[in-house]
C-alpha positions in Angstrom: 0.0 0.0 0.0 1.3 3.4 -0.9 0.8 6.0 1.9 0.7 9.8 1.8 3.6 12.1 2.2 6.1 11.8 5.0 8.1 14.7 6.4 11.1 13.8 8.6 13.1 16.0 11.0 16.5 14.6 11.7 19.3 16.2 13.7 21.9 13.6 12.6 22.0 11.2 9.7 25.7 10.5 9.7 26.9 7.0 9.0 29.6 7.3 11.7 27.8 8.5 14.9 25.6 6.5 17.2 22.6 8.8 16.7 23.0 8.7 12.9 23.4 4.9 12.7 20.5 4.3 14.9 18.4 6.7 12.9 19.3 5.0 9.6 18.5 1.6 11.1 15.0 2.9 12.1 14.4 4.2 8.5 15.6 0.9 7.1 13.1 -1.0 9.2 10.4 1.5 8.5 10.7 1.2 4.7 10.2 -2.6 4.9 6.8 -1.8 6.3 5.6 1.3 4.6 5.9 3.0 1.3 5.4 6.7 0.6 4.6 8.8 -2.5 7.0 11.5 -1.3 9.5 11.8 1.5 10.9 15.1 2.6 13.9 15.0 5.0 14.8 18.1 6.8 17.9 18.7 8.9 19.7 21.9 10.1 21.7 21.9 6.9 19.8 19.9 4.3 16.3 19.8 2.8 16.0 16.7 0.5 13.1 15.2 -1.3 13.2 11.4 -2.1 10.8 8.7 -3.2 11.5 6.2 -0.5 13.4 5.9 2.8 16.6 4.4 1.3 19.5 6.8 2.2 22.4 4.8 0.8 22.9 7.0 -2.2 22.3 10.3 -0.5 25.2 12.5 0.7 24.4 14.8 3.6 26.6 17.8 4.4 28.8 17.0 7.3 29.0 19.6 10.0 30.0 19.9 13.6 27.0 18.5 15.6 28.6 19.2 19.0 27.7 22.9 19.1 25.1 24.2 21.6 23.1 25.5 18.6 22.9 22.1 16.9 22.4 20.0 20.1 19.9 22.1 21.9 18.2 24.8 19.7 18.1 22.6 16.5 15.9 19.9 18.0 13.4 22.5 19.4 13.3 24.2 16.0 12.6 20.7 14.4 9.7 20.0 16.8 8.1 23.3 15.9 8.8 22.8 12.1 6.8 19.6 12.0 3.7 21.5 13.0 3.7 23.1 9.5 3.0 19.6 7.9 1.2 17.6 10.6 -2.2 18.1 9.1 -1.5 17.1 5.6 1.4 14.6 6.0 2.7 12.0 8.3 5.5 13.5 10.4 8.5 11.7 11.9 10.9 13.2 14.5 13.8 10.9 14.1 16.5 12.3 16.4 18.1 13.9 18.6 15.5 12.6 21.1 16.8 12.3 24.7 14.3 11.3 27.3 15.3 14.2 29.5 14.2 16.9 27.0 10.6 17.1 27.9 10.3 20.3 25.9 10.6 18.4 22.6 7.8 16.0 23.7 5.7 18.9 24.8 6.0 20.8 21.6 5.7 18.0 19.0 2.3 17.3 17.3 0.5 14.4 19.1 0.5 12.3 16.0 4.2 12.5 15.4 6.0 9.2 14.8 8.9 9.2 17.3 12.3 7.7 16.5 14.2 5.7 19.1 14.5 7.7 22.4 17.9 7.7 24.1 18.9 8.3 27.7 21.1 7.2 30.5 21.3 7.0 34.3 24.2 8.7 36.1 25.1 7.7 39.6 28.8 8.5 39.7 30.8 11.2 41.5 30.2 14.9 40.9 33.0 17.2 40.0 31.3 19.7 37.7 27.9 21.4 37.0 27.1 19.1 34.1 27.4 16.0 36.2 25.4 17.7 39.1 22.5 18.4 36.6 22.7 14.8 35.2 22.6 13.2 38.6 20.0 15.3 40.3 17.9 17.1 37.6 17.7 14.5 34.9 15.5 12.1 37.0 13.1 15.1 37.5 13.2 15.8 33.7 12.6 12.1 33.0 9.5 12.1 35.2 8.1 15.1 33.4 8.8 13.5 30.0 7.0 10.4 31.1 3.9 12.3 32.2 3.8 14.1 28.8 4.6 10.9 26.8 1.9 8.8 28.6 -0.7 11.4 28.0 0.3 12.4 24.4 1.8 9.4 22.6 0.3 5.9 22.7 3.5 4.1 22.1 7.3 4.9 22.1 10.6 3.1 21.3 13.6 3.3 23.7 17.0 2.6 22.2 18.2 0.5 25.2 16.9 -0.9 28.6 18.6 1.8 30.6 15.5 3.7 31.2 13.3 0.6 31.8 12.2 1.8 35.2 10.3 4.7 33.5 8.3 2.6 31.2 4.6 1.7 31.6 3.7 -1.8 32.9 1.8 -2.5 29.7 3.4 -3.1 26.3 3.3 0.5 25.0 7.0 1.0 25.4 9.5 -1.0 23.3 13.0 -1.5 24.9 16.3 -2.2 23.2 15.6 -1.1 19.7 19.4 -0.9 19.3 19.4 -4.8 19.1 18.2 -4.5 15.6 21.9 -3.7 14.7 23.1 -7.2 15.7 24.0 -9.1 12.6 26.6 -11.8 12.6 29.5 -11.1 10.1 32.5 -13.1 8.9 35.3 -12.5 11.5 38.3 -13.8 9.5 41.2 -11.3 9.6 44.9 -11.3 10.6 45.2 -10.0 14.1 47.5 -7.0 13.9 46.4 -5.7 17.3 46.0 -7.3 20.7 43.5 -4.7 22.0 41.2 -2.1 20.5 39.7 0.7 22.6 37.0 3.3 21.7 38.0 6.5 23.6 35.5 9.2 24.4 36.7 12.1 26.7 33.3 12.7 28.2 32.4 13.4 31.8 30.0 10.5 32.0 32.3 7.9 30.4 33.9 6.4 33.5 37.0 4.8 31.9 39.8 5.9 34.3 40.5 2.3 35.3 40.4 1.2 31.7 42.9 3.9 30.7 45.3 3.0 33.6 45.2 -0.7 32.5 45.9 0.3 28.9 48.8 2.4 29.9 50.2 -0.7 31.7 49.4 -3.1 28.9 50.9 -0.7 26.3 54.4 -1.9 27.4 53.5 -5.5 26.4 50.7 -5.3 23.8 49.8 -3.7 20.5 47.0 -1.4 21.2 44.8 0.6 18.7 42.6 3.5 19.7 39.7 5.1 17.9 37.9 8.2 18.8 39.6 10.9 21.0 43.4 10.8 21.2 44.8 8.6 23.9 47.9 10.3 25.2 50.2 7.3 25.6 53.2 6.9 23.4 53.0 3.1 22.9 49.5 3.1 21.4 48.4 3.8 17.9 45.7 6.5 17.6 43.5 6.4 14.5 41.2 9.3 15.6 37.6 9.7 14.4 37.4 7.5 11.4 34.7 6.1 9.2 32.7 3.3 10.7 33.9 0.9 7.9 37.5 1.6 8.9 36.7 1.0 12.6 35.0 -2.3 11.7 38.2 -3.4 9.9 40.3 -2.5 12.9 37.9 -4.4 15.2 38.3 -7.5 13.0 42.1 -7.1 13.3 42.0 -7.0 17.1 42.1 -9.9 19.5 40.1 -8.1 22.3 38.1 -4.9 22.8 37.5 -2.8 25.9 34.0 -1.7 26.6 33.3 1.7 28.1 31.8 1.5 31.5 28.3 2.9 30.8 26.9 1.2 27.8 27.3 -2.5 26.8 25.0 -2.0 23.8 27.0 0.9 22.2 27.5 0.8 18.5 31.2 -0.1 19.2 30.2 -3.1 21.3 27.7 -4.3 18.8 30.2 -4.0 16.0 32.6 -6.1 18.1 30.2 -8.9 18.8 29.0 -8.8 15.1 32.6 -9.2 14.0 33.9 -11.8 16.4 36.0 -9.7 18.7 35.4 -10.6 22.5 34.9 -7.6 24.8 36.4 -7.1 28.3 34.5 -5.2 30.9 34.7 -4.3 34.5 32.9 -7.1 36.5 31.9 -4.4 39.1 29.6 -2.8 36.5 26.1 -4.0 36.2 25.5 -5.3 32.8 22.0 -4.3 31.6 21.3 -6.9 29.1 18.4 -9.3 28.9 20.8 -11.9 27.5 24.6 -11.7 27.7 26.8 -13.1 24.9 29.6 -15.5 25.9 32.0 -13.1 24.3 31.6 -10.5 27.1 34.5 -11.2 29.5 34.4 -9.9 33.0 37.6 -8.8 34.7 37.9 -7.1 38.1 39.4 -3.7 37.4 39.8 -2.7 41.1 43.5 -3.6 41.1 45.1 -2.3 37.9 48.3 -4.6 38.0 46.2 -7.8 38.8 43.7 -6.9 36.1 46.5 -6.2 33.6 48.2 -9.5 34.2 44.9 -11.4 34.0 44.4 -9.9 30.5 48.0 -10.7 29.5 47.4 -14.3 30.4 44.1 -14.3 28.5 45.4 -12.9 25.3 47.3 -16.0 23.9 44.2 -18.1 24.6 41.5 -15.8 23.3 39.2 -16.8 20.6 35.6 -16.1 19.7 33.2 -18.4 21.5 30.3 -19.8 19.5 27.0 -18.8 21.1 24.2 -20.2 19.0 21.7 -19.9 21.8 22.4 -16.2 22.2 22.2 -15.5 18.4 18.8 -17.4 18.4 17.6 -15.0 21.2 18.8 -12.0 19.2 16.7 -13.4 16.2 13.6 -13.5 18.5 14.4 -10.0 19.8 14.6 -8.6 16.3 11.4 -10.3 15.3 9.8 -8.7 18.4 11.0 -5.2 17.4 9.7 -5.7 13.9 6.3 -6.9 15.2 6.2 -3.8 17.5 6.9 -1.5 14.5 3.9 -3.0 12.6 1.6 -1.9 15.3 3.6 1.3 16.1 3.6 2.9 12.7 0.3 4.6 11.5 -1.7 2.7 8.9 
């Protein structure tokens, strides 16, 4: 069935950011279910008309998306912009859609299709205003958003399980949309590196223990780092690279280090998809309904003991087959697609 026009607001459609990758995955699943006569995609920098939701051949202008203007004023502008089309077209607010931003949910037209909603819980130490707001104000913002969403939108999609305590008891909230990105790939590659680490210098990314361990291991191991520069002479920094290049490095690495706060990050998913086991701190609660055998817990409390445990592990490491887990992922992906069938307007 061919549906009427669709207008999409998107803050980020990059192929190399978590927001962009998740947004593209949502559109990819959406186009399997619905067809439109005309699709209009609007971003802060682009205004593109297409006939379907396939973005593979479309190049978007790359800009700095970390500015205050792009991260905070852009989304509010997008929510207001969709009101211009909500009576004659279906409208989709794709991203940036954090659960704390109750202003967006308040402004959006009630019939808006919402893309995956993101968010996190911060319970760590406070040493700046940003962390103070995240720890004490975000829970308040979350509660306000929940009140608005429950009254205004029949169903929503959450990217992970992190905000599961805010969902309704019924089935109107879908958790863990990000699992749609799991897709087993061939993992054959010569292992040029012992360890790969995705480094993000962000206040909420508690990776101090990981970095201390990597400094110790750098005297004995070949370590590659993607993302922000890791200031240690014996590691190889690749910087912010294309996702395809990052996946090649993942395949060429024996082990990966997970950041502390998100075991379903795009980086972790790419590691599991491409057969690279992931080390994480056993003191961190892993918020997964099912845990793949290739997540390896190490106690990070003692840097030297943890480092020696990893050195002993490296010569023995290989991907563990986990057919039961991949079967559970197949079921989860089918659940997500069934939810989308009922979620998208007819």
